Residue, then its C-alpha position, 0 to 999 in steps of 0.5 A: x920605367x923602374x928595374x922593377x917594372x922591367x922585371x915584371x915585364x920580362x917575366x910576363x913575357x916568358x910566361x906567354x906561349x909561343x905556339x898563339x901566334x902560330x893558331x891566331x895565322x891557322x885561324x884567320x887562313x881557315x876563316x879566309x878561306x870559309x869566305x872565299x869557298x865559293x871563288x875555289x869551287x868549294x861548299x860550306x857547311x855550317x855543323x853543331x860543335x860536336x857533330x861529326x866532322x870528319x865526313x865534310x873533310x873527306x868531301x872537301x867541304x868546308x865546315x863552319x861552327x856558329x858556336x865557336x863565332x859565337x865565342x869569338x862574339x864573346x870574347x870581342x866583348x860583342x854579346x851584349x848588342x846581338x843578345x839584344x837584337x835575337x830578343x827585338x826578333x822575339x827570341x827569349x832572352x832565356x835560349x842559349x846566347x850562343x843562338x841569339x848572336x848567331x841569329x841575330x848576326x845573319x842578317x846583318x852580316x856582325x859578329x868581329x869577322x862580319x858574319x859567317x860565310x853563307x852555308x851550301x848545307x848544314x849539319x845538326x848533331x843533338x849529342x850537346x843539347x837540343x837546343x840545336x836542332x831549332x836552332x839550326x832548323x831556323x837557320x836553314x830556313x833563312x838560308x834555304x839549303x839542306x839540313x842534315x839532323x844526326x840524332x843521338x841518344x841520350x847514354x844514361x848508362x850505357x849505349x845499347x845494341x839498339x841505339x848504337x845500330x840506329x846511330x851507325x845507320x845515320x853514319x851512311x845516311x849522313x854519306x849518302x847526303x853528302x854525296x847528293x849535295x856535293x854530287x860526287x861520291x864518297x872517297x871511303x880510302x880517303x875516310x880511313x886516311x881523315x879517321x886516322x888524322x883525327x884519332x892522331x889530332x886527338x890524342x895529340x890534343x890529350x897528350x897536351x892538356x895532360x901536361x899540367x899533371x905536372x907540378x907546377x902547371x906549364x898551362x892554365x885551362x884558361x889557355x887550354x880554351x884558347x888552343x881548343x879551337x883547332x880540335x873542333x874546327x879541322x879535326x881530321x886534317x894533317x894541320x891539327x897534327x902538326x899544330x899540337x905537335x908543336x904545342x906539344x912540344x913547347x909545353x914539354x920545354x916548358x916543364x923542362x925549364x920549370x915556366x908555369x901559368x902561375x908563377x907561385x902556384x899553390x892551388x890546384x883547381x878544375x873547372x867545370x862547363x863552358x867559358x866565360x869567354x868575356x871574363x877569361x883573362x880577369x878571371x885567370x888573373x883573379x885566380x893567379x892572385x890567390x896562387x891558383x891554377x886552373x890546371x883541367x877542365x871538362x869542357x876541353x877534354x870532351x873533345x877527345x874523350x869518346x877515343x876508347x870507344x872509336x876503332x881505327x881500323x873502322x873508323x866510320x861504323x865505332x864514329x857512331x859510338x864516340x859521337x854518342x857517348x860525349x861528356x854532355x851526353x851520358x848521365x850526371x853518374x857518368x859525369x861525375x865518373x869522369x870529373x871525380x877521375x880528372x880530380x884524382x888525375x891532376x890531383x886539384x884541390x878544389x872545383x871550380x863550377x860556371x853555373x851556366x845560364x845559356x847552357x842547361x845541359x851542363x848546368x842543370x846537373x852541377x848542384x848533383x854532382x856538386x854534392x858528389x865531389x863533396x862525400x867522395x874526394x872531400x874537395x870544396x866547391x865554388x858555383x860561379x852562376x854567369x853565361x857565357x857571350x851575355x854579360x848582363x848575367x855577371x856579377x863581377x863584384x858577386x863574383x869577386x867576393x865568392x872567389x876570395x871566400x872560396x880561396x880562404x876555404x882551400x888555404x884554410x884546408x892547406x893548413x898544417x894538420x887539416x884533412x884535405 
């Protein structure tokens, strides 16, 4: 190995986020516990990623997320095989690839961890999309277990008193459902503690994301995609609080010592939509070649976007507000407000949009969003057409050409005399 190669390896090692190892340990323990839940006398609930998990934590039920499993399938490059299996079962290729891979996994215990543990119940919240309703119904029939649907009306502009009352009533129905399935009473004192831990974890996660307001950014959106797992999976537990406390300290240390995600950061970008799980490393390296860092995204921030609506002293009642007003359950104008605020906050030079074949609610308004960004901020936007799991919808050469062209526009905008 030459001296230059050794310096490159040393530089790469320095930039690695040390907390990654701890995250992997936590997630391994979590899946082992879920897989052996029956031996420990615990119950397992499959729940949508935007669903109210805190009552499950109160009842000592292990939450499992088929969408998280879908992301793992994508990252493991197992998506195409499982998508084709679900299509052979009669499911359309136009359906969400998370749904297709999950449905295909169940009969064969497929996927990177040999299938998910059998659920004792399913909890579905439609604040992220309508597909989950039918997806969860399919799995409830397959496993022959009870299903609770937590219905959140779409908040085009405001969350009306009628809608608020409707969702709040369901919180109590949800608790009654859990008491019946678990055959034990709900502990309201413990619920207050879990609610407090949930909000603490969300605040810490937001603080981690906010470290990228520093120039250069100590982490990128691609790093955030990985470290997001805990705020989704174990929200409301001490594990989350401890982990994000450690991660935040590591980010602060990186800022102090000038350790950046991209070696020579010159361009700061915002990402919109879910990751392309099977190409996160390639995309990260491709943008880094242009000295560009994706410093923030609309996806990972969604798990702390409801903080302003929840009252810690009355968590269960105001939980209805928080879970109804998440990013995917609001109108395009409200989405645009959120993205424009992020552009300002993180001082982004451009926006990269993943037009995701699988996720219609996230993707359908993107062209309107693109127009609003251009009109209000005057910065360039890039539209990448792909899928979060199904590699058949990804054209590397086409996307590489688009990125190169986009970066040339961005570099031109930053030339002396050019207006941003």
